[in-house]
C-alpha positions as CSV (number, residue, x, y, z in Angstrom):
1,M,14.7,-50.1,49.8
2,K,15.6,-51.7,53.2
3,P,13.8,-55.0,52.6
4,L,15.7,-55.2,49.2
5,T,19.1,-54.6,50.8
6,R,18.3,-57.0,53.6
7,F,17.6,-59.9,51.1
8,T,20.3,-59.0,48.6
9,P,22.0,-62.4,48.7
10,E,18.7,-64.2,48.1
11,I,17.8,-61.9,45.2
12,L,21.2,-62.5,43.7
13,I,20.8,-66.3,43.9
14,F,17.3,-66.0,42.4
15,L,18.9,-64.1,39.4
16,Y,21.6,-66.8,39.2
17,I,18.9,-69.5,39.1
18,L,17.1,-67.7,36.2
19,V,20.3,-67.4,34.3
20,F,21.2,-71.0,35.0
21,L,17.8,-72.2,33.6
22,H,18.4,-70.2,30.5
23,F,22.0,-71.2,29.7
24,R,22.4,-74.7,31.1
25,H,21.0,-77.9,29.8
26,P,22.4,-80.7,32.0
27,S,20.4,-83.4,30.3
28,D,22.5,-82.9,27.2
29,N,25.8,-84.8,27.2
30,W,27.8,-81.8,26.1
31,D,26.4,-79.6,28.9
32,R,26.8,-81.7,32.1
33,I,27.3,-79.9,35.4
34,I,30.1,-82.2,36.5
35,N,32.8,-81.3,34.1
36,S,36.5,-80.4,33.7
37,D,38.4,-80.4,37.0
38,G,35.1,-81.0,38.7
39,K,35.2,-84.6,37.5
40,G,38.4,-85.1,39.6
41,Y,36.9,-83.6,42.8
42,Y,33.7,-85.5,42.3
43,G,35.7,-88.7,41.6
44,Y,36.4,-89.1,45.3
45,L,32.7,-89.5,46.1
46,T,31.9,-92.0,43.5
47,A,35.1,-93.9,43.9
48,I,34.6,-94.4,47.7
49,I,30.8,-94.5,48.1
50,I,29.6,-96.2,44.9
51,Y,32.4,-98.0,43.0
52,H,34.8,-98.8,45.9
53,D,37.6,-98.3,43.3
54,L,40.4,-95.9,44.1
55,D,42.1,-96.8,40.9
56,Y,39.3,-95.0,39.1
57,T,38.8,-97.6,36.4
58,F,35.2,-96.5,36.1
59,I,36.1,-93.2,34.3
60,E,35.6,-94.7,30.8
61,S,32.3,-96.1,31.8
62,Y,30.6,-92.8,32.8
63,E,32.4,-90.9,30.0
64,N,31.0,-93.2,27.4
65,K,27.5,-93.2,28.9
66,Y,27.0,-89.5,29.9
67,Y,29.5,-87.4,27.9
68,P,30.1,-86.8,24.2
69,A,31.3,-89.8,22.2
70,N,34.1,-87.7,20.6
71,H,35.6,-87.2,24.1
72,S,35.6,-83.4,23.5
73,V,35.1,-82.9,27.3
74,Y,36.9,-86.0,28.4
75,K,38.9,-85.5,31.6
76,D,41.4,-88.0,33.0
77,Y,42.4,-87.0,36.5
78,R,44.5,-90.1,37.2
79,V,48.2,-89.6,37.8
80,S,50.7,-92.4,38.2
81,V,53.0,-92.1,41.2
82,N,55.5,-94.9,41.7
83,G,53.4,-97.1,39.5
84,K,50.3,-96.5,41.5
85,I,47.2,-94.4,40.6
86,V,46.2,-91.3,42.6
87,N,43.7,-88.6,42.0
88,K,45.4,-85.5,40.7
89,C,42.9,-83.2,42.5
90,F,42.6,-82.5,46.3
91,P,39.5,-83.7,48.1
92,G,38.3,-80.5,49.7
93,V,35.5,-79.8,47.2
94,A,34.3,-83.4,47.6
95,I,33.9,-82.8,51.3
96,L,31.8,-79.8,50.6
97,W,29.7,-81.7,48.1
98,L,29.1,-84.8,50.4
99,P,25.7,-83.8,51.7
100,F,24.4,-82.8,48.3
101,F,25.8,-86.1,46.8
102,L,24.1,-88.2,49.5
103,I,20.7,-86.5,48.9
104,A,21.1,-87.0,45.2
105,H,22.0,-90.6,45.8
106,L,18.8,-91.1,47.8
107,L,16.6,-89.3,45.4
108,S,18.0,-91.2,42.4
109,F,17.1,-94.4,44.2
110,L,13.6,-93.3,45.2
111,F,12.7,-92.0,41.8
112,G,14.2,-94.8,39.7
113,F,17.2,-93.0,38.2
114,A,20.5,-94.7,37.8
115,T,22.4,-94.6,41.1
116,D,25.8,-94.5,39.3
117,G,26.7,-91.0,40.5
118,Y,26.4,-89.3,37.1
119,S,22.7,-89.4,36.2
120,I,20.6,-86.2,36.0
121,I,19.8,-85.8,39.7
122,Y,23.5,-85.9,40.6
123,Q,24.2,-83.3,38.0
124,Y,21.6,-80.9,39.4
125,S,22.8,-81.6,42.9
126,I,26.2,-80.1,42.1
127,A,24.6,-77.1,40.4
128,F,22.6,-76.6,43.6
129,A,25.7,-76.9,45.7
130,A,27.5,-74.2,43.7
131,L,24.4,-71.9,44.1
132,F,24.2,-72.7,47.9
133,Y,27.9,-71.8,48.5
134,A,27.6,-68.7,46.4
135,W,24.6,-67.6,48.5
136,L,26.5,-68.4,51.8
137,G,29.5,-66.4,50.5
138,F,27.2,-63.4,49.7
139,R,25.5,-63.6,53.1
140,L,28.8,-63.6,55.0
141,L,30.2,-60.9,52.8
142,V,27.3,-58.5,53.7
143,K,27.8,-59.4,57.4
144,L,31.6,-58.7,57.2
145,L,31.3,-55.4,55.5
146,T,28.6,-54.1,57.9
147,R,30.7,-55.1,60.9
148,L,33.7,-53.3,59.3
149,G,31.7,-50.1,59.3
150,S,29.7,-50.2,56.0
151,S,26.1,-49.2,55.9
152,E,23.7,-52.0,55.0
153,Q,22.9,-50.4,51.7
154,L,26.6,-50.0,50.7
155,A,27.4,-53.5,51.8
156,S,24.6,-54.8,49.7
157,F,25.7,-52.8,46.6
158,V,29.3,-54.0,47.0
159,T,28.0,-57.6,47.1
160,V,26.0,-57.0,43.9
161,I,29.2,-55.7,42.3
162,I,31.0,-58.9,43.2
163,A,28.1,-61.1,42.1
164,L,27.3,-59.5,38.8
165,G,30.4,-57.5,38.0
166,T,33.0,-60.3,38.2
167,N,33.6,-63.7,36.7
168,L,32.3,-65.3,39.9
169,M,29.0,-65.5,38.1
170,F,30.4,-67.5,35.3
171,F,32.2,-69.9,37.6
172,T,29.0,-70.5,39.6
173,I,26.5,-70.9,36.8
174,I,28.6,-72.2,33.8
175,E,31.6,-73.8,35.6
176,G,30.0,-74.6,38.9
177,S,32.0,-77.8,39.4
178,M,35.3,-75.9,39.4
179,S,36.7,-75.1,42.8
180,H,36.4,-71.3,42.8
181,V,33.0,-70.5,44.1
182,Y,33.7,-72.9,47.0
183,S,37.0,-71.2,47.8
184,F,35.3,-67.8,47.6
185,C,32.8,-68.9,50.2
186,L,35.4,-70.5,52.5
187,I,37.8,-67.6,52.4
188,T,35.0,-65.1,53.0
189,A,33.9,-67.2,56.0
190,F,37.5,-67.5,57.2
191,V,38.1,-63.7,57.1
192,Y,34.7,-63.1,58.8
193,S,35.5,-65.7,61.5
194,T,38.9,-64.2,62.1
195,F,37.4,-60.7,62.5
196,R,34.7,-62.0,64.8
197,F,37.2,-63.8,67.0
198,F,39.3,-60.8,67.7
199,E,36.3,-58.6,68.0
200,S,34.6,-60.8,70.6
201,M,37.3,-63.2,71.9
202,N,34.6,-65.8,71.7
203,S,36.3,-69.3,71.7
204,R,33.9,-70.8,69.1
205,W,35.4,-68.5,66.4
206,I,38.9,-69.9,66.9
207,I,37.6,-73.4,66.1
208,A,35.7,-72.1,63.1
209,C,38.9,-70.5,61.8
210,A,40.9,-73.7,62.1
211,L,38.3,-75.8,60.4
212,L,37.8,-73.3,57.6
213,F,41.6,-72.9,57.0
214,A,41.9,-76.7,56.7
215,L,39.1,-76.8,54.2
216,I,40.6,-73.9,52.2
217,V,43.9,-75.8,51.9
218,L,42.2,-79.0,51.0
219,V,40.2,-77.3,48.2
220,R,43.2,-75.5,46.7
221,P,46.5,-75.7,48.6
222,T,48.0,-72.4,47.4
223,N,45.1,-70.6,49.0
224,G,46.7,-71.4,52.3
225,L,48.3,-68.0,51.8
226,V,45.2,-66.5,53.3
227,I,46.8,-67.1,56.7
228,M,48.6,-63.8,55.9
229,L,45.2,-62.0,56.2
230,V,44.9,-62.9,59.9
231,P,46.9,-60.0,61.2
232,A,45.1,-57.6,58.8
233,F,41.6,-58.4,60.1
234,A,42.6,-59.5,63.6
235,L,43.3,-56.0,65.1
236,V,40.8,-53.8,63.2
237,K,39.0,-52.7,66.3
238,R,41.3,-54.1,69.0
239,P,44.9,-52.7,69.0
240,F,47.8,-55.1,69.8
241,S,48.5,-55.4,73.5
242,W,49.7,-57.9,76.0
243,N,46.1,-58.4,77.2
244,V,45.2,-59.6,73.7
245,V,48.0,-62.1,73.8
246,M,47.0,-63.4,77.3
247,K,43.4,-63.8,76.2
248,I,44.4,-65.9,73.3
249,R,46.7,-67.9,75.6
250,N,43.8,-68.6,77.9
251,L,41.9,-70.2,75.0
252,W,44.5,-72.9,74.5
253,R,42.0,-75.7,74.8
254,N,39.9,-74.3,72.0
255,L,43.0,-73.7,69.9
256,A,44.1,-77.2,70.5
257,T,40.6,-78.5,69.5
258,G,40.8,-76.5,66.3
259,I,44.3,-77.7,65.4
260,F,43.1,-81.3,66.1
261,I,40.1,-81.0,63.8
262,S,42.4,-79.4,61.1
263,A,44.9,-82.2,61.5
264,L,42.2,-84.8,60.9
265,L,41.1,-83.1,57.7
266,F,44.7,-82.8,56.5
267,F,45.1,-86.5,57.3
268,L,42.5,-87.6,54.7
269,P,44.5,-87.1,51.5
270,M,47.6,-88.4,53.3
271,L,45.7,-91.6,54.2
272,L,44.6,-92.0,50.6
273,W,48.1,-91.4,49.2
274,H,49.6,-93.9,51.7
275,H,47.0,-96.5,50.9
276,H,47.8,-96.4,47.2
277,T,51.5,-95.5,47.0
278,G,53.0,-96.3,50.4
279,H,54.0,-92.6,50.8
280,W,52.3,-90.2,53.2
281,I,53.2,-87.1,51.1
282,V,52.7,-87.2,47.3
283,Y,52.9,-84.5,44.6
284,S,49.9,-85.4,42.6
285,Y,50.2,-82.9,39.8
286,G,52.8,-84.9,37.9
287,S,54.9,-82.7,35.6
288,E,52.8,-79.6,36.3
289,S,54.6,-77.2,38.7
290,F,55.6,-73.7,39.6
291,N,58.5,-71.8,38.1
292,F,59.2,-69.1,40.6
293,A,62.2,-67.8,38.6
294,Q,59.9,-66.9,35.7
295,P,56.6,-65.4,37.0
296,H,54.2,-64.0,34.5
297,F,53.2,-61.1,36.8
298,F,52.2,-58.6,34.1
299,N,50.5,-61.2,31.9
300,I,48.3,-62.6,34.5
301,L,46.9,-59.1,35.2
302,F,46.9,-57.4,31.8
303,S,47.2,-60.0,29.0
304,Y,44.5,-60.3,26.4
305,N,44.9,-64.0,27.2
306,R,42.7,-64.1,30.3
307,G,44.4,-61.2,32.1
308,W,42.5,-60.5,35.3
309,F,42.2,-56.7,35.0
310,V,41.3,-57.0,31.3
311,Y,38.3,-59.3,31.8
312,T,37.4,-58.1,35.3
313,P,37.9,-54.3,35.3
314,V,36.0,-54.1,38.6
315,A,39.1,-55.7,40.2
316,L,41.4,-53.0,38.6
317,L,39.2,-50.2,39.9
318,S,39.1,-51.8,43.3
319,M,42.9,-51.3,43.6
320,A,42.2,-47.6,44.1
321,G,40.7,-48.6,47.4
322,L,44.2,-49.2,48.7
323,F,44.4,-45.4,49.1
324,G,41.3,-45.5,51.3
325,L,42.8,-48.4,53.2
326,W,45.9,-46.4,53.8
327,K,43.9,-43.6,55.3
328,R,41.8,-46.1,57.3
329,N,44.5,-48.3,58.8
330,C,48.1,-48.3,57.5
331,S,48.9,-51.7,59.2
332,M,46.0,-53.3,57.2
333,F,47.3,-51.6,54.1
334,F,50.7,-53.2,54.4
335,W,49.3,-56.7,55.3
336,I,46.7,-56.7,52.4
337,S,49.1,-55.2,49.9
338,G,51.8,-57.7,50.8
339,F,49.2,-60.5,50.5
340,L,48.1,-59.4,47.1
341,L,51.6,-59.1,45.8
342,I,52.7,-62.5,47.0
343,F,49.4,-64.1,45.9
344,I,49.8,-62.7,42.4
345,Y,53.4,-63.7,42.2
346,I,52.7,-67.3,43.2
347,M,49.7,-67.7,40.9
348,S,51.6,-66.2,38.0
349,S,54.4,-68.7,38.5
350,W,52.3,-71.7,37.6
351,W,53.5,-73.5,34.4
352,L,50.2,-72.6,32.7
353,W,49.8,-69.1,34.1
354,Y,46.5,-68.4,32.3
355,Y,45.0,-71.6,33.7
356,A,43.2,-72.4,30.5
357,S,40.5,-70.2,32.0
358,K,37.3,-69.0,30.4
359,S,35.7,-65.6,31.3
360,G,39.0,-64.1,32.4
361,Q,41.4,-65.2,35.1
362,R,39.7,-67.6,37.5
363,V,42.2,-68.0,40.3
364,F,41.5,-64.6,41.8
365,I,37.8,-65.4,42.3
366,D,38.9,-67.2,45.5
367,I,39.9,-63.9,47.1
368,Y,37.1,-61.6,46.0
369,V,36.4,-60.9,49.7
370,I,39.5,-58.7,49.5
371,I,38.2,-57.0,46.4
372,A,34.9,-56.3,48.1
373,F,36.7,-54.8,51.1
374,L,38.8,-52.6,48.8
375,I,35.7,-51.4,47.0
376,F,34.2,-50.4,50.4
377,C,37.5,-48.6,51.2
378,L,37.2,-46.8,47.8
379,Y,33.8,-45.4,48.8
380,E,35.3,-44.4,52.2
381,I,37.9,-42.2,50.5
382,N,35.4,-39.4,49.9
383,K,31.9,-39.5,51.4
384,N,30.7,-36.7,49.1
385,K,27.4,-37.7,47.5
386,V,28.4,-36.6,44.0
387,F,31.7,-38.6,44.2
388,R,29.8,-41.7,45.4
389,K,27.1,-41.4,42.7
390,I,29.7,-41.1,39.9
391,L,31.6,-44.1,41.4
392,S,28.4,-46.1,41.5
393,V,27.6,-45.2,37.9
394,V,31.1,-46.4,36.8
395,F,30.5,-49.7,38.7
396,I,27.1,-50.2,37.1
397,L,28.7,-49.7,33.7
398,L,31.3,-52.3,34.6
399,I,28.6,-54.7,35.7
400,A,26.9,-54.2,32.3
401,L,30.2,-55.0,30.6
402,N,30.7,-58.1,32.7
403,L,27.2,-59.3,31.9
404,L,27.9,-58.8,28.2
405,Q,31.1,-60.8,28.5
406,F,29.4,-63.5,30.6
407,Y,27.0,-63.9,27.7
408,Q,29.8,-63.9,25.2
409,H,31.8,-66.6,27.0
410,A,28.7,-68.7,27.8
411,R,27.8,-68.6,24.0
412,F,31.4,-69.2,22.9
413,V,31.7,-65.8,21.2
414,F,35.2,-65.8,22.7
415,P,36.8,-69.0,21.3
416,G,38.2,-71.6,23.6
417,Q,41.8,-71.1,22.8
418,D,44.7,-68.7,23.6
419,I,43.2,-65.2,23.1
420,T,45.2,-62.7,21.2
421,R,44.6,-59.0,20.7
422,Q,43.0,-59.8,17.4
423,I,40.7,-62.5,18.8
424,Y,39.7,-60.2,21.7
425,W,38.7,-57.3,19.5
426,D,37.1,-59.6,16.9
427,S,34.9,-61.0,19.6
428,F,34.4,-57.9,21.8
429,F,31.4,-56.3,20.0
430,S,29.8,-59.6,18.8
431,L,26.8,-61.4,20.3
432,S,27.2,-64.5,18.2
433,P,30.3,-66.6,17.7
434,K,32.3,-66.1,14.5
435,A,33.2,-69.1,12.4
436,K,36.9,-68.2,12.4
437,V,40.0,-70.3,12.8
438,Y,43.0,-68.8,14.7
439,L,46.3,-70.5,14.2
440,P,49.6,-69.4,15.7
441,D,52.0,-68.5,12.9
442,N,54.9,-70.2,14.5
443,A,53.1,-73.6,14.4
444,I,52.9,-73.7,10.6
445,V,55.8,-75.2,8.7
446,A,54.3,-75.2,5.2
447,T,51.1,-74.3,3.4
448,K,49.5,-75.5,0.2
449,D,46.1,-74.2,-0.9
450,M,43.3,-74.5,-3.4
451,A,40.8,-71.8,-4.1
452,T,37.9,-71.1,-6.4
453,D,35.7,-68.0,-7.0
454,M,33.3,-70.3,-8.9
455,E,34.0,-68.6,-12.2
456,N,36.0,-71.4,-13.8
457,D,36.1,-75.1,-13.5
458,Q,39.6,-76.2,-12.6
459,G,39.0,-79.8,-11.4
460,W,36.5,-79.1,-8.6
461,I,33.7,-81.5,-8.0
462,N,30.0,-80.7,-8.4
463,F,30.9,-77.6,-10.5
464,G,27.5,-78.0,-12.2
465,T,25.9,-76.4,-9.1
466,T,27.3,-73.0,-10.0
467,R,24.8,-70.3,-10.9
468,N,24.9,-66.6,-11.8
469,D,21.9,-65.7,-9.7
470,R,24.0,-64.2,-6.9
471,A,27.7,-63.9,-6.1
472,Y,30.0,-62.4,-3.5
473,S,32.8,-61.8,-6.0
474,G,32.7,-62.2,-9.8
475,K,29.4,-63.4,-11.3
476,R,28.9,-66.9,-10.1
477,S,28.4,-69.0,-6.9
478,S,27.5,-72.6,-6.0
479,L,23.9,-73.1,-5.0
480,I,22.8,-76.1,-2.9
481,N,19.1,-76.9,-2.1
482,A,16.8,-79.9,-2.1
483,G,17.6,-80.6,-5.7
484,A,21.4,-80.3,-5.5
485,Q,22.6,-81.3,-2.1
486,Y,26.4,-81.2,-2.6
487,S,28.3,-77.9,-3.4
488,V,31.4,-77.3,-5.4
489,G,34.2,-78.9,-3.5
490,I,37.4,-81.1,-3.7
491,D,38.2,-84.8,-3.7
492,K,42.0,-85.1,-3.5
493,P,44.7,-87.4,-2.2
494,L,46.1,-86.4,1.2
495,D,49.8,-87.2,1.4
496,S,51.0,-85.1,-1.5
497,N,49.7,-81.9,0.1
498,F,51.7,-82.1,3.3
499,T,55.4,-82.2,4.5
500,T,54.9,-83.3,8.1
501,N,52.8,-85.9,10.0
502,N,51.1,-83.2,12.0
503,R,48.5,-81.9,9.6
504,I,45.4,-79.6,9.6
505,I,42.9,-78.9,6.8
506,K,41.4,-75.5,7.0
507,V,38.4,-74.4,4.9
508,S,37.1,-70.9,4.4
509,A,34.2,-69.6,2.3
510,M,31.6,-66.9,1.9
511,I,28.0,-68.2,2.4
512,Y,24.6,-66.6,1.8
513,P,21.6,-68.4,3.4
514,V,18.4,-67.4,1.7
515,A,15.5,-66.3,3.9
516,V,15.9,-68.9,6.7
517,R,18.4,-69.9,9.4
518,P,20.7,-72.4,7.6
519,L,20.7,-76.0,8.7
520,S,23.3,-77.0,6.1
521,S,26.9,-78.0,7.0
522,L,30.4,-77.8,5.8
523,V,31.9,-81.2,5.6
524,I,35.6,-82.4,5.7
525,D,35.4,-86.2,5.0
526,F,38.5,-88.4,5.1
527,E,38.1,-91.6,3.1
528,T,40.0,-94.8,2.4
529,D,39.2,-97.0,-0.6
530,G,36.1,-94.9,-1.2
531,K,34.8,-95.4,2.3
532,S,34.5,-92.7,5.0
533,V,36.8,-93.2,8.0
534,S,36.3,-89.7,9.6
535,Y,33.3,-87.6,8.7
536,N,33.6,-84.0,10.2
537,P,30.6,-81.7,9.8
538,F,30.5,-78.1,10.9
539,Y,27.1,-76.6,11.4
540,F,27.1,-72.8,11.1
541,A,23.5,-71.9,12.0
542,N,24.6,-69.7,14.9
543,E,27.3,-67.9,12.9
544,A,25.4,-67.2,9.6
545,K,22.6,-64.7,9.1
546,A,19.8,-65.1,6.6
547,D,20.1,-62.9,3.5
548,H,23.6,-61.8,4.3
549,W,27.0,-62.8,3.1
550,T,29.1,-64.3,6.0
551,N,32.6,-65.5,6.0
552,I,33.1,-68.8,7.8
553,E,36.1,-70.9,8.6
554,F,36.5,-74.4,9.9
555,A,39.6,-76.6,10.5
556,V,40.2,-80.1,11.7
557,Y,43.3,-82.2,12.4
558,V,44.0,-84.9,9.8
559,P,43.6,-88.3,11.5
560,D,46.8,-90.2,12.4
561,N,47.8,-93.4,10.7
562,L,45.8,-93.0,7.5
563,P,47.1,-95.2,4.6
564,G,49.0,-93.7,1.7
565,N,45.9,-93.9,-0.6
566,A,43.7,-91.8,1.7
567,T,41.7,-88.9,0.3
568,V,39.8,-86.0,1.6
569,K,36.5,-84.5,0.4
570,V,35.5,-81.0,1.2
571,Y,32.0,-79.7,0.3
572,F,28.8,-78.1,1.7
573,Y,25.9,-80.4,2.3
574,H,22.2,-79.4,2.2
575,N,20.6,-81.0,5.2
576,P,16.8,-81.7,4.9
577,G,14.7,-78.8,6.1
578,S,17.4,-76.1,5.2
579,G,16.8,-73.4,2.7
580,D,18.8,-72.4,-0.3
581,L,22.5,-71.7,0.4
582,F,24.9,-69.9,-1.9
583,I,28.7,-70.5,-1.5
584,D,31.4,-68.4,-3.0
585,D,35.2,-67.9,-2.7
586,L,35.9,-71.4,-1.4
587,K,39.4,-72.0,-0.2
588,V,41.0,-75.1,1.2
589,D,44.4,-74.9,3.1
590,F,46.6,-77.9,3.7
591,L,48.7,-76.9,6.7
592,S,51.8,-78.8,7.7
593,L,52.5,-78.1,11.4
594,R,55.4,-78.5,13.7
595,E,55.4,-81.9,15.5
596,D,55.8,-80.6,19.1
597,D,53.0,-81.3,21.6
598,K,51.7,-77.7,21.6
599,S,51.2,-77.8,17.9
600,R,49.4,-81.1,18.1
601,H,46.8,-79.7,20.6
602,I,45.9,-76.2,19.4
603,E,42.9,-75.0,21.3
604,G,39.8,-74.5,19.1
605,I,40.9,-77.1,16.5
606,P,39.0,-80.3,16.9
607,V,40.4,-83.8,16.6
608,P,38.8,-85.7,13.8
609,C,35.6,-87.6,14.4
610,K,35.5,-91.4,14.0
């Protein structure tokens, strides 16, 4: 057992690598590693080292070359300040990525890959960087817990809980270019260095603390709140006294060195801002801001829409460790409790309090060193073996739940939109995504629909494909196969079905694939003068089961600026190689929506293809 606990961080990273190889396909343009906010962090490296272009005019070039043509994962991180362009993101992650980027740049050159910053070796280098900083965070966490009094076995188990029982796993493997695994590593290192400095009074630790704090702020400025943790971990073993103050005072040279290094790092974004805007201090988030008068304190913890405790119940259970912390050290209890309350309050005051996060609430990943410490304190409440075994069983069950939800989020079982109670419970017990459309009721202004149970022809196209071989309701359904490729459907003018310019077409049906996994598709095709201008196929192979009736739904926004004579066709299409497919209870909804920005960008509803 001892060798296993000694190498727990390495075993965890090996498991992470196996999961990465199973779930990620960086050679596919829809599954690149450098994605989302990561494009902004990474943009510093390519802008300065490769393109020499701090206006970031190269964004469209790499988006068109390496990412989906429909711009489904497009990310524009440019913000205009006083008519000048700045990168919305802070450069801290770019600093951490620099050695990995340079190695990727060299390898791409040596092996003949494009040296444009986004070819395959660069993508894998960022994946490796996420795994490296996760490993470093795990290694430091084990060291910290053992120095705080934990056995090596317990410290290893707590690290396993953090690695496998929280959404850190998702944001290392699936969203490894987001900032959170890097913040987790830096804050864990900062807490460890703080503790080691006050434990040993060795001057090197004070320089490490200053450097780490600067990096923490440059990665995510709000994480500068971790300065509140210094008193909590400073005096764990060394009570406050005048001698402590004098020893710190005698290290003024090292303190000055640390401050100087930090100042140099803080100067980097200021220099970039001044170079482009003429101002040393710039707010680069544009209209995005905090509203401290209206925090979403309860929602960020308990909402079905990414609530931290809902999707990471390990964190909720860890709060019981505050009782153990009170027994251990009441001063630490007040400092850590105060830090948690202020951190939650500030994070919940952001304009988008759920942070469009997948796999639960992501902003708390950064402070999982505190959750680990509270779990350790929870075990310290009662050292009875039965209590500890029961507690361990509970944590193992929560790890299993988290692994299930990791799979569900990685496979899009939980849809990428605001998650309601209904969506949560619809998805909770499923291992495959459901073809279901969720629309907020308050967005819909008017509805017009057409429906057929395939029993009677009421102007539907391809009605000759109906058969009485099998049906979900009534006696008939539409059958498509190699001999009849187009199902019953509609071919109708658009404008007469809507009352606003913000429009969605939603289609639902029952389908029955015979014997094999279906390769057919549901098509919404917008046409002008008989020619397709926007062909939108929906492939439901992952949602439908062979020899079962399955309900599927699909919706798409109607393209803007279509002429008055535009029409829409809706039908199922038999793609070559697919088996027979029966369709019944087909319904087409023409939905007129409010014309506000939120209703024009409903998560989970794609913009039309061109």
